[in-house]
C-alpha positions in Angstrom: 79.7 106.2 126.6 79.6 109.2 124.3 78.4 108.7 120.8 81.6 110.1 119.3 83.6 107.4 121.2 81.4 104.6 119.8 82.2 105.7 116.3 85.9 105.4 117.0 85.7 101.8 115.7 84.0 102.9 112.5 86.3 105.9 112.1 89.5 104.0 112.6 88.4 101.1 110.4 87.5 103.5 107.6 90.6 105.7 107.9 92.9 102.7 107.8 90.9 100.8 105.2 90.4 97.8 107.5 87.4 95.6 108.0 86.2 95.1 111.6 87.8 91.6 111.3 91.2 93.0 110.2 91.1 95.7 112.9 90.1 93.2 115.5 93.1 90.9 114.6 95.5 93.8 115.0 94.2 94.9 118.4 93.3 91.5 119.9 89.5 91.7 119.5 87.1 89.6 117.5 85.0 91.0 114.7 81.9 90.1 116.6 83.1 92.0 119.6 83.7 95.1 117.6 80.3 94.9 115.9 78.6 94.4 119.2 80.3 97.4 120.7 79.2 99.6 117.8 75.7 98.2 117.6 75.1 98.5 121.4 76.4 102.0 121.4 79.1 101.1 124.0 82.8 101.3 124.0 84.8 99.7 126.8 87.8 101.5 128.2 89.9 98.6 127.2 88.8 98.7 123.6 89.3 102.4 123.4 92.8 102.0 124.8 93.6 99.2 122.4 92.6 101.3 119.4 94.6 104.3 120.7 97.7 102.2 121.3 97.4 100.7 117.8 97.2 104.2 116.3 100.1 105.3 118.3 102.1 102.3 117.2 101.3 103.0 113.5 102.4 106.6 114.0 105.7 105.6 115.7 106.5 103.1 113.0 105.9 105.8 110.4 108.3 108.2 112.3 111.0 105.5 112.5 110.7 104.8 108.8 111.0 108.5 108.0 114.0 108.8 110.3 115.6 105.8 108.6 114.9 107.2 105.1 116.4 110.6 106.2 119.5 108.8 107.5 120.0 107.0 104.2 119.7 110.2 102.3 122.2 112.0 104.5 124.9 109.3 104.0 
């Protein structure tokens, strides 16, 4: 896979302030699996998708919270 995809694990971990273990728990992967993926310079399609879906979930939760806050302010 492309080098920039491999760094997705590192990038997301850093941006979210999560260890590989914490990120793995959130997406259903072990810490060792994430470390192996990074060190072998490979990123499976399933891992990439799991990370993308996790990021999408975070963004959607943020939007729901913002909408709820707005609704409370409008009342």
